[in-house]
C-alpha positions, -999 to 999 in steps of 0.1 A, spaced: 38 -295 55 34 -274 15 -1 -268 28 6 -255 60 36 -235 49 11 -219 19 -11 -213 50 9 -194 72 25 -170 40 -22 -165 33 -22 -155 69 6 -132 70 -5 -115 40 -36 -106 51 -17 -92 85 -2 -71 64 -36 -63 40 -62 -46 66 -34 -30 82 -27 -15 52 -65 -11 53 -70 1 84 -43 28 82 -62 43 53 -96 44 62 -87 58 96 -59 79 81 -62 113 52 -43 95 22 -11 119 24 -4 105 65 -7 72 56 29 48 60 21 33 20 16 79 13 58 79 27 65 42 15 56 61 -15 70 95 -12 99 81 -2 106 59 -33 98 90 -57 67 68 -71 44 93 -55 58 116 -80 57 96 -107 20 89 -100 6 129 -99 31 137 -126 11 109 -148 -19 124 -132 -11 153 -137 -8 139 -181 -37 124 -179 -68 155 -170 -51 170 -199 
């Protein structure tokens, strides 16, 4: 029973991962759902601030 459940979880995670990759491959990053989600949470701005500090 545990093996079936772990196999199902792996399958679901792989589907989500493939959808994420497809979204990133066929669109610019700014148009992806992942970027919009991170932007809504304020995480995207923190990453950009860190990148700006890192470049200096």
